[in-house]
C-alpha positions as CSV (number, residue, x, y, z in Angstrom):
1,K,11.7,-102.9,-171.1
2,K,8.4,-104.2,-172.6
3,E,9.9,-105.2,-175.9
4,K,7.4,-103.0,-177.7
5,L,9.0,-100.6,-180.1
6,G,7.6,-99.0,-183.3
7,Q,9.6,-99.7,-186.5
8,A,9.6,-96.0,-187.3
9,L,10.1,-93.2,-184.7
10,L,10.1,-89.5,-185.4
11,F,11.9,-87.2,-182.9
12,C,10.9,-83.6,-183.5
13,G,11.5,-80.3,-181.7
14,P,13.7,-77.2,-181.6
15,R,17.4,-77.3,-182.4
16,G,19.9,-78.2,-179.7
17,V,17.6,-80.1,-177.4
18,G,19.1,-83.6,-177.9
19,K,17.0,-85.3,-180.6
20,T,20.0,-86.9,-182.4
21,T,21.7,-87.7,-179.1
22,C,18.6,-89.5,-177.8
23,A,18.4,-91.3,-181.1
24,R,21.9,-92.6,-180.7
25,I,21.4,-93.6,-177.1
26,L,18.2,-95.5,-178.0
27,A,19.8,-97.1,-181.0
28,R,22.6,-98.5,-178.8
29,K,20.0,-99.8,-176.3
30,I,17.8,-101.5,-178.9
31,N,20.2,-104.4,-179.6
32,L,21.3,-104.9,-176.0
33,N,19.7,-107.6,-173.9
34,Q,20.3,-108.7,-170.4
35,E,22.5,-111.7,-171.2
36,D,25.3,-110.0,-173.1
37,D,27.2,-106.7,-172.9
38,N,28.3,-106.7,-176.5
39,D,28.6,-103.4,-178.3
40,Y,26.3,-103.5,-181.4
41,S,27.2,-100.0,-182.6
42,F,28.1,-101.5,-186.0
43,N,24.4,-102.1,-186.4
44,I,23.7,-98.4,-186.3
45,F,23.8,-96.3,-189.4
46,E,23.5,-92.5,-189.6
47,L,22.4,-90.6,-192.6
48,D,22.3,-86.9,-192.8
49,A,19.3,-86.0,-195.0
50,A,20.6,-82.5,-195.5
51,S,23.5,-83.8,-197.6
52,N,22.0,-87.1,-198.8
53,R,18.6,-85.8,-199.9
54,K,18.3,-87.2,-203.5
55,I,16.3,-90.2,-204.6
56,E,19.5,-92.1,-205.4
57,D,20.6,-91.9,-201.7
58,I,17.3,-93.3,-200.6
59,R,17.3,-96.1,-203.1
60,T,20.8,-97.1,-201.8
61,L,19.3,-97.0,-198.3
62,N,16.3,-99.1,-199.4
63,E,18.8,-101.8,-200.8
64,Q,20.9,-101.8,-197.6
65,V,17.8,-102.2,-195.4
66,R,16.9,-105.6,-197.0
67,V,20.1,-107.2,-195.6
68,P,19.5,-108.5,-192.1
69,P,22.2,-107.9,-189.4
70,R,24.9,-110.6,-189.0
71,I,24.9,-110.3,-185.2
72,G,22.3,-108.7,-183.0
73,N,18.5,-108.4,-183.6
74,Y,18.2,-105.1,-185.4
75,K,19.8,-102.7,-187.8
76,V,18.9,-99.1,-186.7
77,Y,18.9,-96.3,-189.2
78,I,19.1,-92.7,-187.8
79,I,18.0,-90.2,-190.5
80,D,18.8,-86.7,-189.3
81,E,17.2,-83.5,-190.7
82,V,14.6,-85.8,-192.5
83,H,12.6,-82.8,-193.6
84,M,15.4,-81.9,-196.1
85,L,14.6,-84.9,-198.4
86,T,13.2,-84.1,-201.8
87,L,9.6,-85.1,-202.7
88,E,10.9,-88.0,-204.9
89,A,13.2,-89.2,-202.1
90,F,10.2,-89.1,-199.6
91,N,8.1,-91.2,-202.0
92,A,10.9,-93.7,-202.5
93,F,11.3,-94.0,-198.7
94,L,7.6,-94.4,-198.2
95,K,7.5,-97.8,-199.7
96,T,10.1,-99.1,-197.2
97,L,8.3,-97.4,-194.3
98,E,5.0,-99.1,-195.4
99,E,6.5,-102.6,-195.3
100,P,9.7,-102.4,-193.3
101,P,11.7,-105.7,-192.8
102,P,11.3,-107.0,-189.3
103,H,15.0,-106.5,-188.5
104,V,15.0,-102.7,-189.2
105,I,14.1,-99.7,-187.0
106,F,14.1,-96.2,-188.3
107,I,14.7,-93.2,-186.1
108,L,14.0,-89.9,-187.9
109,A,14.9,-86.5,-186.5
110,T,13.7,-83.1,-187.6
111,T,13.3,-79.6,-186.5
112,E,10.4,-79.0,-188.9
113,K,7.7,-81.6,-188.7
114,S,5.4,-79.5,-190.9
115,K,7.8,-80.2,-193.9
116,V,7.6,-84.0,-193.5
117,L,5.0,-85.6,-195.8
118,P,1.8,-86.5,-193.9
119,T,2.0,-90.1,-195.3
120,I,5.4,-90.4,-193.6
121,L,4.1,-89.0,-190.3
122,S,1.2,-91.4,-190.3
123,R,3.6,-94.3,-190.2
124,C,5.8,-93.1,-187.4
125,Q,5.5,-92.9,-183.6
126,I,6.0,-89.2,-183.0
127,Y,7.9,-87.9,-180.0
128,D,7.8,-84.1,-179.5
129,F,10.9,-82.7,-177.7
130,K,10.4,-79.4,-175.8
131,R,12.8,-76.6,-175.2
132,I,15.1,-77.1,-172.2
133,S,14.3,-74.9,-169.2
134,V,16.6,-72.2,-168.1
135,I,17.1,-73.9,-164.8
136,D,18.1,-77.2,-166.4
137,I,20.6,-75.5,-168.8
138,K,22.0,-73.5,-165.9
139,E,22.5,-76.7,-163.8
140,R,24.3,-78.4,-166.7
141,L,26.6,-75.5,-167.3
142,E,27.3,-75.4,-163.5
143,N,28.3,-79.1,-163.6
144,I,30.7,-78.4,-166.4
145,L,32.4,-75.4,-164.7
146,V,32.7,-77.3,-161.4
147,D,34.3,-80.2,-163.2
148,Q,36.7,-77.9,-165.0
149,K,37.4,-76.0,-161.8
150,I,36.4,-72.6,-163.3
151,N,35.0,-69.8,-161.1
152,Y,31.7,-68.3,-162.0
153,D,28.9,-66.0,-160.8
154,D,25.5,-67.7,-160.4
155,E,23.8,-64.8,-162.2
156,A,26.3,-65.0,-165.1
157,L,25.1,-68.6,-165.7
158,F,21.5,-67.6,-165.6
159,L,22.2,-65.0,-168.3
160,I,23.9,-67.6,-170.5
161,A,21.0,-70.0,-170.0
162,E,18.5,-67.4,-170.9
163,C,20.4,-66.3,-174.0
164,S,20.5,-70.0,-175.2
165,D,16.8,-69.9,-175.8
166,G,16.0,-73.4,-174.7
167,S,18.9,-75.0,-176.7
168,L,21.5,-76.7,-174.6
169,R,23.9,-76.8,-177.6
170,D,23.7,-73.0,-177.9
171,G,24.2,-72.7,-174.1
172,L,27.4,-74.8,-174.4
173,Q,28.7,-72.7,-177.3
174,I,28.1,-69.5,-175.4
175,L,29.8,-71.0,-172.3
176,D,32.8,-72.0,-174.5
177,R,33.1,-68.5,-175.7
178,M,33.0,-67.1,-172.2
179,I,35.6,-69.5,-171.0
180,N,37.9,-68.2,-173.8
181,F,37.3,-64.6,-173.0
182,C,37.0,-64.5,-169.2
183,N,40.3,-66.1,-168.1
184,N,38.7,-68.7,-165.8
185,E,36.5,-66.2,-164.0
186,I,33.0,-66.0,-165.5
187,S,31.6,-62.8,-164.0
188,V,28.3,-61.1,-164.7
189,D,30.0,-58.0,-166.2
190,E,32.1,-60.1,-168.6
191,V,29.0,-61.9,-169.8
192,Y,27.1,-58.6,-170.2
193,K,29.9,-57.3,-172.2
194,N,30.5,-60.3,-174.4
195,L,26.9,-60.9,-175.2
196,N,26.3,-57.2,-175.9
197,I,23.5,-57.0,-173.4
């Protein structure tokens, strides 16, 4: 809203709390302005640092970054699992982070901030994501079950939410498993049995 955005943002926090999802939402919003409703998703580039961790991959990225977008104001690069980059790749990326072209915004996501070089961290706006509360996870699961018209016990959803340990993704996976095993009736007993509690 205030048109003030750092050129490098780092989203860090536990797994399954929505770092990459928030990065994608923000990336789509960055190019939008009030006058048009165009979809600028072609200006968003995602790179998984777990499988593109070598210096050659970052050099390729550094070359792509120099080219301004044809339409829209920004090119947004989302680099997931950024802590997986090799030391050489980090150093190659550092140069671009020090002097980024004005048309580029980087959104980095990681579960392990401690493994990211301090020189990289010092050039990013850092946003710490927290674990999701049991109540919030339970409410989300409830919405899904109501939408899918599946019967459930309230206590069963609390159990699933507690077992997901602050990760909505884990909660959704457990719920998926329960739906498969419980024949559209998610009861406390079935959840106890399937989760070996």
